[in-house]
Kinemage of the C-alpha trace (Angstrom):
@kinemage 1
@onewidth
@group {chain A} dominant
@subgroup {mainchain}
@vectorlist {calphas} color= white
{ca met a 1} P 146.356 106.137 -16.724
{ca arg a 2} L 148.154 104.512 -19.576
{ca arg a 3} L 148.675 101.381 -17.674
{ca cys a 4} L 145.029 101.209 -16.690
{ca gly a 5} L 144.043 101.761 -20.316
{ca ser a 6} L 146.315 98.981 -21.582
{ca leu a 7} L 145.019 96.654 -18.908
{ca leu a 8} L 141.518 97.391 -20.066
{ca ile a 9} L 142.515 96.619 -23.659
{ca val a 10} L 144.125 93.343 -22.567
{ca val a 11} L 140.969 92.345 -20.688
{ca ala a 12} L 138.813 93.257 -23.680
{ca met a 13} L 141.095 91.269 -25.990
{ca phe a 14} L 140.812 88.313 -23.600
{ca phe a 15} L 136.985 88.331 -23.380
{ca leu a 16} L 136.154 89.352 -26.951
{ca pro a 17} L 137.108 86.003 -28.607
{ca ala a 18} L 135.113 84.099 -25.976
{ca thr a 19} L 132.088 86.333 -26.568
{ca leu a 20} L 132.365 85.886 -30.335
{ca ala a 21} L 132.714 82.129 -29.911
{ca arg a 22} L 129.568 82.047 -27.747
{ca ala a 23} L 127.676 84.097 -30.324
{ca gln a 24} L 128.770 81.731 -33.088
{ca asp a 25} L 127.748 78.744 -30.957
{ca gln a 26} L 124.333 80.286 -30.346
{ca lys a 27} L 123.913 80.966 -34.062
{ca gln a 28} L 124.881 77.367 -34.856
{ca gln a 29} L 122.465 76.091 -32.207
{ca ala a 30} L 119.660 78.183 -33.698
{ca thr a 31} L 120.452 76.765 -37.130
{ca asp a 32} L 120.501 73.244 -35.700
{ca val a 33} L 117.150 73.793 -33.979
{ca glu a 34} L 115.639 75.101 -37.225
{ca thr a 35} L 116.949 72.049 -39.115
{ca ile a 36} L 115.567 69.678 -36.488
{ca leu a 37} L 112.209 71.463 -36.609
{ca gln a 38} L 112.036 71.173 -40.408
{ca glu a 39} L 112.944 67.479 -40.252
{ca thr a 40} L 110.313 66.877 -37.570
{ca asn a 41} L 107.638 68.661 -39.623
{ca ala a 42} L 108.587 66.621 -42.703
{ca arg a 43} L 108.364 63.387 -40.688
{ca gln a 44} L 104.973 64.385 -39.279
{ca leu a 45} L 103.731 65.289 -42.764
{ca arg a 46} L 104.774 61.893 -44.133
{ca arg a 47} L 103.203 60.176 -41.112
{ca asp a 48} L 99.877 62.011 -41.526
{ca phe a 49} L 99.794 61.173 -45.234
{ca ala a 50} L 100.582 57.514 -44.489
{ca ile a 51} L 97.723 57.434 -41.975
{ca ala a 52} L 95.352 58.971 -44.523
{ca glu a 53} L 96.445 56.456 -47.154
{ca phe a 54} L 95.978 53.602 -44.679
{ca tyr a 55} L 92.428 54.699 -43.918
{ca arg a 56} L 91.679 55.090 -47.644
{ca arg a 57} L 93.003 51.600 -48.431
{ca thr a 58} L 91.203 49.936 -45.524
{ca gly a 59} L 87.781 51.314 -46.442
{ca his a 60} L 87.488 54.267 -44.048
{ca pro a 61} L 87.100 57.176 -46.483
{ca asp a 62} L 85.786 59.616 -43.853
{ca ser a 63} L 88.902 59.129 -41.745
{ca ala a 64} L 91.111 59.433 -44.821
{ca phe a 65} L 89.276 62.631 -45.770
{ca phe a 66} L 89.850 64.003 -42.270
{ca tyr a 67} L 93.620 63.436 -42.505
{ca tyr a 68} L 93.860 64.779 -46.068
{ca lys a 69} L 92.153 67.995 -44.917
{ca leu a 70} L 94.482 68.131 -41.926
{ca ile a 71} L 97.504 67.897 -44.249
{ca arg a 72} L 96.179 70.684 -46.478
{ca lys a 73} L 95.614 72.871 -43.419
{ca arg a 74} L 98.956 72.255 -41.671
{ca tyr a 75} L 101.265 72.035 -44.706
{ca pro a 76} L 99.552 74.065 -47.477
{ca asn a 77} L 102.512 74.727 -49.787
{ca thr a 78} L 103.924 71.220 -50.090
{ca glu a 79} L 103.800 68.588 -52.802
{ca ile a 80} L 102.093 66.166 -50.407
{ca ala a 81} L 99.354 68.765 -49.787
{ca lys a 82} L 98.728 68.791 -53.554
{ca asn a 83} L 98.483 64.984 -53.474
{ca ala a 84} L 96.076 65.253 -50.543
{ca ala a 85} L 93.905 67.681 -52.534
{ca glu a 86} L 93.774 65.184 -55.400
{ca arg a 87} L 92.765 62.427 -52.977
{ca ile a 88} L 90.039 64.655 -51.525
{ca val a 89} L 88.619 65.229 -55.006
{ca glu a 90} L 88.748 61.456 -55.680
{ca leu a 91} L 86.878 60.712 -52.448
{ca val a 92} L 84.253 63.371 -53.112
{ca asp a 93} L 83.851 62.370 -56.780
{ca gly a 94} L 83.461 58.735 -55.785
{ca gly a 95} L 80.714 59.655 -53.307
{ca phe a 96} L 82.665 58.068 -50.464
{ca val a 97} L 82.570 61.056 -48.100
{ca gln a 98} L 79.452 62.218 -46.243
{ca gly a 99} L 78.972 65.932 -45.520
{ca ser a 100} L 82.482 66.780 -46.630
{ca gly a 101} L 82.514 70.570 -46.392
{ca ser a 102} L 85.698 70.574 -48.485
{ca thr a 103} L 88.018 73.560 -48.498
{ca val a 104} L 89.896 72.687 -51.672
{ca lys a 105} L 90.450 75.846 -53.687
{ca pro a 106} L 91.786 76.034 -57.238
{ca pro a 107} L 94.976 77.982 -57.910
{ca lys a 108} L 94.735 81.610 -58.982
{ca ala a 109} L 94.802 82.205 -62.725
{ca val a 110} L 97.918 83.773 -64.194
{ca glu a 111} L 97.365 86.034 -67.173
{ca ala a 112} L 100.117 86.036 -69.808
{ca pro a 113} L 100.103 86.786 -73.530
{ca ile a 114} L 99.843 83.566 -75.549
{ca asn a 115} L 100.422 83.463 -79.272
{ca asp a 116} L 99.969 79.745 -79.924
{ca pro a 117} L 96.290 78.904 -80.679
{ca ser a 118} L 96.586 75.304 -79.423
{ca val a 119} L 97.901 76.530 -76.091
{ca ser a 120} L 95.088 79.105 -75.915
{ca gln a 121} L 92.520 76.362 -76.508
{ca glu a 122} L 94.091 74.175 -73.842
{ca ile a 123} L 94.039 77.073 -71.375
{ca ser a 124} L 90.389 77.791 -72.092
{ca lys a 125} L 89.552 74.103 -71.498
{ca leu a 126} L 91.452 74.194 -68.217
{ca arg a 127} L 89.631 77.373 -67.171
{ca glu a 128} L 86.301 75.676 -67.851
{ca gln a 129} L 87.400 72.725 -65.726
{ca val a 130} L 88.422 75.078 -62.930
{ca lys a 131} L 85.042 76.827 -63.087
{ca ser a 132} L 83.195 73.506 -62.866
{ca leu a 133} L 85.387 72.460 -59.927
{ca glu a 134} L 84.707 75.790 -58.218
{ca lys a 135} L 80.966 75.187 -58.613
{ca arg a 136} L 81.260 71.674 -57.190
{ca ile a 137} L 83.362 72.900 -54.271
{ca ala a 138} L 80.883 75.723 -53.563
{ca ala a 139} L 78.059 73.171 -53.580
{ca leu a 140} L 79.981 70.953 -51.159
{ca glu a 141} L 80.794 73.851 -48.857
{ca ser a 142} L 77.174 74.988 -48.797
{ca lys a 143} L 76.103 71.626 -47.351
{ca pro a 144} L 76.190 71.491 -43.581
{ca ser a 145} L 79.227 69.597 -42.365
{ca ala a 146} L 78.604 66.427 -40.443
{ca val a 147} L 79.930 66.057 -36.921
{ca arg a 148} L 83.146 64.062 -37.063
{ca ile a 149} L 85.023 62.022 -34.510
{ca gly a 150} L 88.260 63.683 -33.442
{ca glu a 151} L 90.869 62.074 -31.279
{ca ile a 152} L 89.758 58.991 -29.338
{ca ile a 153} L 91.061 59.030 -25.763
{ca val a 154} L 90.780 56.043 -23.451
{ca val a 155} L 90.477 57.095 -19.800
{ca gly a 156} L 90.568 54.994 -16.618
{ca asn a 157} L 92.358 52.050 -18.140
{ca thr a 158} L 95.307 50.655 -16.190
{ca lys a 159} L 95.822 47.102 -17.452
{ca thr a 160} L 94.927 46.835 -21.149
{ca pro a 161} L 97.073 48.827 -23.607
{ca thr a 162} L 95.132 51.618 -25.324
{ca pro a 163} L 95.864 50.330 -28.890
{ca asp a 164} L 94.297 46.983 -27.960
{ca ile a 165} L 91.146 48.723 -26.750
{ca leu a 166} L 90.968 50.881 -29.886
{ca lys a 167} L 91.205 47.744 -32.081
{ca his a 168} L 88.002 46.426 -30.541
{ca ile a 169} L 85.855 49.509 -30.967
{ca ala a 170} L 84.529 50.367 -34.408
{ca leu a 171} L 85.251 54.086 -34.336
{ca tyr a 172} L 88.004 55.913 -36.221
{ca pro a 173} L 89.219 59.529 -36.140
{ca gly a 174} L 87.624 61.630 -38.867
{ca glu a 175} L 84.608 59.381 -39.258
{ca val a 176} L 81.133 60.914 -39.338
{ca leu a 177} L 79.651 60.517 -35.872
{ca gln a 178} L 76.660 58.206 -35.724
{ca tyr a 179} L 75.100 58.280 -32.293
{ca ala a 180} L 73.751 54.729 -32.542
{ca arg a 181} L 77.279 53.382 -33.053
{ca leu a 182} L 78.587 55.562 -30.235
{ca ala a 183} L 75.962 54.190 -27.869
{ca ala a 184} L 76.894 50.634 -28.918
{ca val a 185} L 80.557 51.242 -28.072
{ca arg a 186} L 79.750 52.551 -24.563
């Protein structure tokens, strides 16, 4: 019995380090996967913002608006999402976006005792600005949203590269759909 017990201990001592090593490897792999996922999300966020900026600069505010909203939806607690919200307000204020249906919401107010009168005045001014923005956003959200173009997929093409085809049609993702233009592209 003793011999069998010591053999069992030897076997356990032999397999235990290998099991621990595998567990550590799996933990490291999980950490690596999480890091890769975060890096991929950050790259996609930067890419989406670059696309939105491109559309804004090239005179396609509806498409830019579409991507800014997409950024705010997918990555809500990032600095770039805050920049996207500012761009949305700029587009709406400039009257560049049709039927926006914006979902920009102001931050929640934080109540704290304030003893400095100048700070209190500044806070009251900011609260008034927030209220006016809330009214404008509510007015925008009450308007019916226009139908927008989503992803454009080219089907049945075997010779011409898809980007070349998309260059020659005058439709862009996020743009308000105008059926006359759609019929012209067909």
